[in-house]
N, CA, C and O atoms as a MOPAC input file, in Angstrom:
PM7 MOZYME 1SCF
protein

 N     -2.36000 1   -58.95000 1    38.32100 1
 C     -1.54400 1   -57.52500 1    38.95300 1
 C     -0.29000 1   -57.66800 1    38.21500 1
 O      0.48700 1   -58.62100 1    38.28100 1
 N     -0.16000 1   -56.40100 1    37.36200 1
 C      1.29600 1   -56.52000 1    36.59400 1
 C      1.84800 1   -55.97000 1    37.65000 1
 O      1.16900 1   -55.41400 1    38.51300 1
 N      3.69200 1   -56.10300 1    37.72200 1
 C      4.45200 1   -55.62500 1    38.19600 1
 C      5.26200 1   -54.33100 1    37.03200 1
 O      5.21200 1   -54.32700 1    35.80200 1
 N      5.81800 1   -53.54300 1    37.75800 1
 C      6.88400 1   -52.59000 1    37.07300 1
 C      7.88900 1   -53.27100 1    37.07600 1
 O      8.19600 1   -53.91100 1    38.08200 1
 N      8.80600 1   -53.29600 1    35.69000 1
 C      9.82800 1   -53.56000 1    35.49700 1
 C     11.07700 1   -53.13600 1    36.24500 1
 O     11.09600 1   -51.93600 1    36.52000 1
 N     11.93700 1   -53.71900 1    36.56700 1
 C     13.14400 1   -53.75800 1    37.91200 1
 C     13.80700 1   -52.55400 1    36.98100 1
 O     13.70700 1   -52.67400 1    35.76000 1
 N     14.31300 1   -51.68600 1    37.39600 1
 C     15.44900 1   -50.63500 1    36.62800 1
 C     17.10500 1   -51.06200 1    37.15400 1
 O     18.10500 1   -50.39500 1    36.88500 1
 N     17.08500 1   -52.13900 1    37.83500 1
 C     18.43600 1   -52.45200 1    38.23400 1
 C     18.82400 1   -51.81300 1    39.62900 1
 O     18.06800 1   -50.91700 1    40.00500 1
 N     19.88600 1   -52.13400 1    40.45300 1
 C     20.00900 1   -51.33100 1    41.59800 1
 C     19.98600 1   -49.90000 1    41.53700 1
 O     20.24400 1   -49.33000 1    40.47700 1
 N     19.67500 1   -49.21200 1    42.67300 1
 C     19.59200 1   -47.96700 1    42.65700 1
 C     20.98800 1   -47.12900 1    43.22700 1
 O     21.32600 1   -47.42700 1    44.37300 1
 N     21.70800 1   -46.24100 1    42.60400 1
 C     22.87700 1   -46.14400 1    42.87900 1
 C     22.60100 1   -44.74600 1    44.29100 1
 O     21.58400 1   -44.09800 1    44.53800 1
 N     23.77100 1   -44.71900 1    44.85600 1
 C     23.63800 1   -44.02200 1    45.97100 1
 C     23.63700 1   -42.32900 1    45.82400 1
 O     24.39400 1   -41.70700 1    45.08000 1
 N     22.80100 1   -41.84600 1    46.54300 1
 C     22.46200 1   -40.32000 1    45.91800 1
 C     23.62200 1   -39.39000 1    45.92700 1
 O     24.13700 1   -39.28800 1    47.04000 1
 N     24.16900 1   -38.68800 1    44.98600 1
 C     25.22900 1   -37.98200 1    44.91100 1
 C     25.40500 1   -36.80000 1    46.22200 1
 O     24.46300 1   -36.21900 1    46.76100 1
 N     26.66900 1   -36.65400 1    46.51100 1
 C     26.82400 1   -35.86900 1    47.55400 1
 C     26.99900 1   -34.13400 1    46.76100 1
 O     27.29900 1   -33.75600 1    45.62900 1
 N     26.71900 1   -33.60600 1    47.73400 1
 C     27.04200 1   -31.73500 1    47.46900 1
 C     28.19300 1   -31.63900 1    46.96700 1
 O     28.19400 1   -30.82600 1    46.04200 1
 N     29.33100 1   -32.17500 1    47.19000 1
 C     30.60200 1   -32.31000 1    46.17200 1
 C     30.57600 1   -32.64700 1    44.93000 1
 O     31.03900 1   -31.91300 1    44.05800 1
 N     30.05600 1   -33.74900 1    44.69500 1
 C     29.83100 1   -34.60600 1    43.47700 1
 C     28.85700 1   -33.70000 1    42.52900 1
 O     29.20400 1   -33.77200 1    41.35000 1
 N     27.91700 1   -33.00800 1    42.71700 1
 C     27.04300 1   -32.26900 1    42.28300 1
 C     27.79400 1   -30.87500 1    41.66600 1
 O     27.27500 1   -29.97000 1    41.01300 1
 N     28.90900 1   -30.99700 1    42.01700 1
 C     29.48800 1   -29.30900 1    41.63500 1
 C     30.73200 1   -29.38700 1    41.08600 1
 O     31.58000 1   -30.16500 1    41.52400 1
 N     30.95000 1   -28.53200 1    40.01500 1
 C     32.45500 1   -28.75800 1    39.23600 1
 C     33.15700 1   -27.74800 1    40.17000 1
 O     32.54700 1   -26.92000 1    40.84700 1
 N     34.43200 1   -27.88900 1    40.14200 1
 C     35.32800 1   -27.24400 1    40.89300 1
 C     35.28100 1   -26.04300 1    40.78100 1
 O     35.41300 1   -25.43400 1    41.84300 1
 N     35.10600 1   -25.30700 1    39.67100 1
 C     34.66700 1   -23.79200 1    39.56800 1
 C     33.51100 1   -23.61700 1    40.45700 1
 O     33.84000 1   -22.85400 1    41.36500 1
 N     32.11000 1   -24.06600 1    40.58900 1
 C     31.06400 1   -23.86200 1    41.25800 1
 C     31.46100 1   -24.19900 1    42.66000 1
 O     30.71800 1   -23.50500 1    43.35400 1
 N     32.26400 1   -24.91900 1    43.46700 1
 C     32.62500 1   -25.03500 1    44.46700 1
 C     33.57400 1   -23.79200 1    45.01500 1
 O     33.44000 1   -23.15600 1    46.06000 1
 N     34.46900 1   -23.66200 1    44.08700 1
 C     35.23000 1   -22.38600 1    44.44400 1
 C     34.31900 1   -21.12800 1    44.50500 1
 O     34.49200 1   -20.35000 1    45.44300 1
 N     33.47000 1   -20.89900 1    43.68200 1
 C     32.59200 1   -19.86500 1    44.01100 1
 C     31.48500 1   -20.03500 1    45.19000 1
 O     31.18200 1   -18.90300 1    45.56800 1
 N     30.91100 1   -20.83000 1    45.76700 1
 C     30.47800 1   -21.21300 1    46.91100 1
 C     31.36100 1   -20.78900 1    47.92400 1
 O     31.06900 1   -20.03600 1    48.85300 1
 N     32.58600 1   -21.37200 1    47.67200 1
 C     33.58200 1   -20.99800 1    49.09200 1
 C     33.62200 1   -19.70600 1    48.98700 1
 O     33.53900 1   -19.11100 1    50.06100 1
 N     33.78100 1   -18.71300 1    47.51500 1
 C     34.29600 1   -17.14000 1    47.73300 1
 C     32.90300 1   -16.73300 1    48.33300 1
 O     33.08900 1   -16.07100 1    49.35500 1
 N     31.82700 1   -16.86800 1    48.10300 1
 C     30.56100 1   -16.34000 1    48.34800 1
 C     30.29000 1   -16.41600 1    50.15100 1
 O     29.76300 1   -15.56100 1    50.86300 1
 N     30.90200 1   -17.85200 1    50.56400 1
 C     30.74300 1   -17.93700 1    52.15000 1
 C     31.83100 1   -16.99600 1    52.63400 1
 O     31.49900 1   -16.29700 1    53.59100 1
 N     33.13500 1   -16.82700 1    52.14000 1
 C     33.68100 1   -16.09400 1    53.03700 1
 C     33.57400 1   -14.71200 1    52.37500 1
 O     34.62800 1   -14.08500 1    52.47500 1
 N     32.67300 1   -14.11600 1    51.78000 1
 C     32.73500 1   -12.97200 1    51.54500 1
 C     31.45900 1   -12.32600 1    52.77300 1
 O     31.29200 1   -11.14900 1    53.09200 1
 N     30.70000 1   -13.54600 1    53.27000 1
 C     29.68000 1   -13.11400 1    54.24300 1
 C     30.12300 1   -12.79100 1    56.02100 1
 O     29.44000 1   -12.50400 1    57.00400 1
 N     31.69900 1   -13.02500 1    55.79100 1
 C     32.19600 1   -12.62600 1    57.04300 1
 C     33.00500 1   -11.45100 1    56.83600 1
 O     33.80600 1   -11.53600 1    55.90500 1
 N     32.98200 1   -10.41700 1    57.46300 1
 C     33.39400 1    -9.20600 1    57.42800 1
 C     34.88100 1    -9.12500 1    58.39600 1
 O     35.76100 1    -8.30600 1    58.12800 1
 N     34.98000 1   -10.01800 1    59.44300 1
 C     36.24000 1    -9.77400 1    60.09300 1
 C     36.88100 1   -11.08900 1    59.71300 1
 O     36.39900 1   -12.02800 1    59.07800 1
 N     38.19600 1   -10.92300 1    60.30200 1
 C     39.20900 1   -12.39400 1    60.33800 1
 C     38.64700 1   -12.88100 1    61.17200 1
 O     38.25900 1   -13.97200 1    60.75400 1
 N     38.25600 1   -12.68300 1    62.46300 1
 C     37.95200 1   -14.10600 1    63.27800 1
 C     36.69300 1   -14.63900 1    62.69400 1
 O     36.55600 1   -15.86000 1    62.61700 1
 N     35.57500 1   -13.67700 1    62.19400 1
 C     34.31200 1   -14.79600 1    61.80700 1
 C     34.88700 1   -15.46300 1    60.53900 1
 O     34.92500 1   -16.69200 1    60.48100 1
 N     35.22900 1   -14.88100 1    59.76500 1
 C     36.28300 1   -15.82500 1    58.57500 1
 C     36.78200 1   -16.96400 1    58.91000 1
 O     36.52900 1   -18.01900 1    58.32800 1
 N     37.76000 1   -16.79700 1    60.16800 1
 C     38.47800 1   -17.81500 1    60.41200 1
 C     37.61200 1   -19.07700 1    61.27100 1
 O     37.94100 1   -20.26200 1    61.32200 1
 N     36.62000 1   -18.54200 1    61.80500 1
 C     35.89100 1   -19.72200 1    62.70300 1
 C     34.77700 1   -20.17200 1    61.74200 1
 O     34.41000 1   -21.34200 1    61.84700 1
 N     34.26300 1   -19.47800 1    60.92600 1
 C     32.96200 1   -19.86600 1    60.27000 1
 C     33.50600 1   -20.96700 1    58.72000 1
 O     33.00400 1   -22.02800 1    58.35000 1
 N     34.50600 1   -20.30600 1    58.19800 1
 C     34.79800 1   -20.79200 1    56.89800 1
 C     36.17100 1   -21.62800 1    56.73500 1
 O     36.26200 1   -22.65700 1    56.06700 1
 N     37.18000 1   -21.04600 1    57.42200 1
 C     38.51300 1   -21.24600 1    57.26000 1
 C     39.10200 1   -22.85100 1    58.13000 1
 O     39.60200 1   -23.89700 1    57.71400 1
 N     38.76900 1   -22.40500 1    59.30400 1
 C     38.81200 1   -23.68400 1    60.34100 1
 C     38.18100 1   -24.94000 1    60.11900 1
 O     38.65300 1   -26.07000 1    60.23900 1
 N     36.92000 1   -24.53100 1    59.74100 1
 C     35.97300 1   -25.86700 1    59.30700 1
 C     36.43600 1   -26.20700 1    57.81500 1
 O     35.94400 1   -27.30500 1    57.55200 1
 N     37.10800 1   -25.77400 1    56.82400 1
 C     37.43700 1   -26.33800 1    55.73500 1
 C     38.54900 1   -26.86500 1    55.97200 1
 O     38.69800 1   -28.01800 1    55.56700 1
 N     40.00000 1   -26.01600 1    56.90200 1
 C     40.80500 1   -26.76700 1    57.30400 1
 C     40.67200 1   -28.24200 1    57.75700 1
 O     41.05700 1   -29.26000 1    57.18200 1
 N     39.90800 1   -28.06300 1    59.15400 1
 C     39.61500 1   -29.45700 1    59.65000 1
 C     39.04800 1   -30.38700 1    58.57700 1
 O     39.45500 1   -31.50000 1    58.90800 1
 N     38.44200 1   -30.48800 1    57.65000 1
 C     37.80800 1   -31.44700 1    56.73600 1
 C     39.28800 1   -32.04500 1    55.59100 1
 O     39.55800 1   -33.16400 1    55.15700 1
 N     39.87800 1   -30.88200 1    55.44800 1
 C     41.22400 1   -31.16500 1    54.72600 1
 C     42.11800 1   -32.09600 1    55.47200 1
 O     42.88000 1   -32.92500 1    54.97500 1
 N     41.88100 1   -31.79700 1    56.96000 1
 C     42.91000 1   -32.70900 1    57.66700 1
 C     42.32400 1   -33.99600 1    58.19100 1
 O     42.96800 1   -34.97100 1    58.57700 1
 N     41.06500 1   -33.87000 1    58.15100 1
 C     40.45000 1   -35.48600 1    58.47300 1
 C     40.28800 1   -36.44600 1    57.05400 1
 O     39.83400 1   -37.58900 1    57.00500 1
 N     40.79100 1   -35.63600 1    55.95200 1
 C     40.88300 1   -36.45000 1    54.82600 1
 C     42.22500 1   -37.10900 1    54.76200 1
 O     42.51600 1   -38.29800 1    54.63400 1
 N     43.19800 1   -35.70900 1    54.92000 1
 C     44.52200 1   -36.43600 1    54.82500 1
 C     45.10800 1   -37.41800 1    55.88500 1
 O     45.81400 1   -38.39500 1    55.63900 1
 N     44.71000 1   -37.00700 1    57.05200 1
 C     44.83000 1   -38.35400 1    58.32100 1
 C     44.55700 1   -39.43000 1    57.94900 1
 O     45.20300 1   -40.46700 1    58.09600 1
 N     43.51800 1   -39.25600 1    57.40800 1
 C     42.95000 1   -40.58700 1    57.17300 1
 C     43.45300 1   -41.62700 1    55.98500 1
 O     43.22900 1   -42.83500 1    55.91400 1
 N     44.16400 1   -40.82600 1    55.12000 1
 C     44.83900 1   -41.55900 1    54.04400 1
 C     46.45800 1   -41.23400 1    54.17000 1
 O     47.28700 1   -41.40000 1    53.27500 1
 N     46.64900 1   -40.83700 1    55.22000 1
 C     48.15900 1   -40.80400 1    55.43700 1
 C     49.10100 1   -40.11000 1    54.84200 1
 O     50.26800 1   -40.47000 1    54.68700 1
 N     48.50700 1   -38.88000 1    54.42100 1
 C     48.65100 1   -37.70000 1    53.38400 1
 C     49.78300 1   -36.66500 1    54.40900 1
 O     49.84400 1   -36.71400 1    55.63700 1
 N     50.40400 1   -35.98500 1    53.72600 1
 C     50.88000 1   -34.90200 1    54.30600 1
 C     51.15600 1   -33.88500 1    53.40500 1
 O     52.07900 1   -33.79900 1    52.59500 1
 N     50.26600 1   -33.14100 1    53.64100 1
 C     49.89900 1   -31.76800 1    52.37800 1
 C     50.87100 1   -30.80500 1    52.75000 1
 O     51.22200 1   -30.45800 1    53.87800 1
 N     51.36800 1   -30.30800 1    51.29400 1
 C     52.25900 1   -28.88400 1    51.05700 1
 C     51.73100 1   -28.16300 1    49.94600 1
 O     52.32200 1   -28.17700 1    48.86600 1
 N     50.81500 1   -27.62300 1    50.09400 1
 C     50.29400 1   -26.76100 1    48.83400 1
 C     50.81600 1   -25.50900 1    48.60500 1
 O     50.95800 1   -24.53900 1    49.35000 1
 N     51.13600 1   -25.74100 1    47.17900 1
 C     52.01500 1   -24.17600 1    46.85800 1
 C     51.01300 1   -23.41200 1    45.92600 1
 O     50.62400 1   -23.93100 1    44.87900 1
 N     50.68200 1   -22.40500 1    46.25100 1
 C     50.05800 1   -21.79600 1    45.19200 1
 C     50.67100 1   -20.32400 1    44.77900 1
 O     51.61600 1   -19.92600 1    45.46000 1
 N     50.24500 1   -19.58200 1    43.82300 1
 C     50.65500 1   -18.56100 1    43.01300 1
 C     50.83500 1   -17.25200 1    44.32100 1
 O     51.69300 1   -16.37700 1    44.44000 1
 N     49.65500 1   -17.57900 1    45.15400 1
 C     49.34100 1   -16.58800 1    46.13500 1
 C     49.41400 1   -16.88200 1    47.66300 1
 O     49.35500 1   -15.99700 1    48.51700 1
 N     49.54900 1   -18.23900 1    47.92800 1
 C     49.46700 1   -18.76300 1    49.15100 1
 C     50.17500 1   -19.90600 1    49.14700 1
 O     50.85400 1   -20.30900 1    48.20300 1
 N     49.98600 1   -20.58400 1    50.47600 1
 C     50.69000 1   -21.84000 1    50.76200 1
 C     49.79000 1   -22.27600 1    51.99900 1
 O     49.15600 1   -21.64400 1    52.84400 1
 N     50.01100 1   -23.66800 1    51.73600 1
 C     49.11500 1   -24.42200 1    52.96500 1
 C     49.98300 1   -25.43200 1    53.33400 1
 O     50.43900 1   -26.25600 1    52.54200 1
 N     50.30500 1   -25.37400 1    54.92000 1
 C     51.38500 1   -26.22400 1    55.19700 1
 C     50.44600 1   -27.67800 1    56.29700 1
 O     49.66700 1   -27.19300 1    57.11800 1
 N     50.49700 1   -28.74900 1    56.30000 1
 C     49.92300 1   -29.56600 1    56.94000 1
 C     51.21900 1   -30.00800 1    57.73500 1
 O     52.30200 1   -30.14600 1    57.16600 1
 N     50.97000 1   -30.29400 1    59.55500 1
 C     52.29000 1   -30.63600 1    60.16400 1
 C     51.68700 1   -31.16400 1    61.39300 1
 O     50.52200 1   -30.89200 1    61.68400 1
 N     52.39000 1   -31.86400 1    62.08600 1
 C     51.82200 1   -32.49300 1    63.53900 1
 C     51.61100 1   -31.22700 1    64.45500 1
 O     52.05300 1   -30.10600 1    64.20600 1
 N     50.92900 1   -31.55700 1    65.46100 1
 C     50.81000 1   -30.67000 1    66.28600 1
 C     52.09300 1   -30.49300 1    66.97900 1
 O     52.36700 1   -29.33900 1    67.30800 1
 N     52.87300 1   -31.36400 1    67.24200 1
 C     54.15700 1   -30.95500 1    67.74700 1
 C     54.77100 1   -29.74800 1    67.24700 1
 O     55.22700 1   -28.89100 1    68.00300 1
 N     54.79700 1   -29.65000 1    65.76700 1
 C     55.74700 1   -28.52200 1    65.32400 1
 C     54.26500 1   -27.49400 1    64.74300 1
 O     54.42200 1   -26.45700 1    64.09900 1
 N     53.44800 1   -27.82300 1    64.97400 1
 C     52.33900 1   -26.61000 1    64.58300 1
 C     52.69500 1   -25.17500 1    65.05600 1
 O     52.63400 1   -24.18400 1    64.32800 1
 N     53.04700 1   -25.17900 1    66.26800 1
 C     52.91000 1   -23.67900 1    66.89700 1
 C     54.15500 1   -22.87800 1    66.30400 1
 O     54.24000 1   -21.71200 1    65.92000 1
 N     55.25000 1   -24.08400 1    66.37200 1
 C     56.66200 1   -23.53600 1    65.78700 1
 C     56.76700 1   -22.89600 1    64.11900 1
 O     57.44800 1   -21.93700 1    63.75700 1
 N     55.86000 1   -23.76500 1    63.26900 1
 C     55.57100 1   -23.17900 1    62.14000 1
 C     54.74200 1   -21.88800 1    62.11300 1
 O     54.86000 1   -21.08700 1    61.18500 1
 N     53.97700 1   -21.71100 1    63.04900 1
 C     53.27100 1   -20.63400 1    63.02900 1
 C     54.36200 1   -19.38100 1    63.53000 1
 O     54.59900 1   -18.43900 1    62.77300 1
 N     54.88200 1   -19.47100 1    64.65900 1
 C     55.97000 1   -18.13700 1    64.65500 1
 C     56.86700 1   -18.11900 1    63.60800 1
 O     57.08400 1   -16.96600 1    63.23500 1
 N     57.49000 1   -18.98900 1    62.97400 1
 C     58.45100 1   -18.71100 1    61.70600 1
 C     57.66100 1   -17.94700 1    60.79900 1
 O     57.95100 1   -16.77100 1    60.57700 1
 N     56.54800 1   -18.58500 1    60.17400 1
 C     55.52300 1   -17.43600 1    59.40700 1
 C     55.35200 1   -16.11600 1    59.95300 1
 O     55.62800 1   -15.03700 1    59.42900 1
 N     54.79700 1   -16.38900 1    61.22300 1
 C     54.69300 1   -14.57700 1    61.72500 1
 C     55.65000 1   -14.13600 1    61.45600 1
 O     55.65400 1   -13.18100 1    60.68000 1
 N     56.95700 1   -14.68700 1    62.02600 1
 C     58.27100 1   -13.56900 1    62.06500 1
 C     58.88500 1   -13.45000 1    60.35800 1
 O     59.55700 1   -12.47700 1    60.01700 1
 N     58.58800 1   -14.42000 1    59.52800 1
 C     59.17800 1   -13.86600 1    58.26000 1
 C     58.00300 1   -12.88000 1    57.53900 1
 O     58.21700 1   -12.19100 1    56.54200 1
 N     56.67700 1   -12.96700 1    58.28500 1
 C     55.84800 1   -11.84500 1    57.35200 1
 C     56.22500 1   -10.51700 1    58.06200 1
 O     56.05400 1    -9.48200 1    57.41900 1
 N     56.75200 1   -10.43500 1    59.40800 1
 C     56.80600 1    -9.20000 1    59.91700 1
 C     58.44800 1    -8.52000 1    59.37200 1
 O     58.89100 1    -7.37700 1    59.26000 1
 N     58.83500 1    -9.48400 1    59.20100 1
 C     60.14700 1    -9.22600 1    58.69700 1
 C     59.98300 1    -8.56800 1    57.15800 1
 O     60.42500 1    -7.44600 1    56.90900 1
 N     59.37300 1    -9.30200 1    56.26900 1
 C     59.04400 1    -8.74400 1    54.92800 1
 C     57.90300 1    -7.76100 1    54.76900 1
 O     57.31100 1    -7.76900 1    53.69000 1
 N     57.43800 1    -6.72800 1    55.92300 1
 C     56.84200 1    -5.53800 1    55.58800 1
 C     57.88100 1    -4.52200 1    55.29700 1
 O     58.93900 1    -4.28600 1    55.88100 1
 N     57.30700 1    -3.94800 1    54.20600 1
 C     58.04200 1    -2.86700 1    53.74000 1
 C     57.58100 1    -1.76500 1    54.47200 1
 O     56.45700 1    -1.38000 1    54.79500 1
 N     59.25400 1    -1.15400 1    54.74400 1
 C     58.79000 1     0.01700 1    55.49000 1
 C     58.17200 1     1.15100 1    55.27200 1
 O     58.33800 1     1.36800 1    54.07200 1
 N     57.39700 1     2.21900 1    55.84800 1
 C     56.77800 1     3.20300 1    55.33100 1
 C     57.71400 1     4.33000 1    54.98600 1
 O     57.27700 1     5.36100 1    54.47600 1

């Protein structure tokens, strides 16, 4: 009997994220977001799980995340300050609404 030659150690299968380019991941997330017609559904089904993943990784690595974008900001903070920052942002948004 002949044996097949070994091809060396098998590498671990690639995760979904490793198979996607950043652009593909962005398109995937946008498609997922489009499926939800209400803010509550979008929040519950896409945004909260996405934020939970970011928080898990940030916490595991000891990161404090402050991400500033052209049209949005993402703030990571402790549970102790989360509610105060929420109200600070709500107050800012309420004050920045242009009068009719």
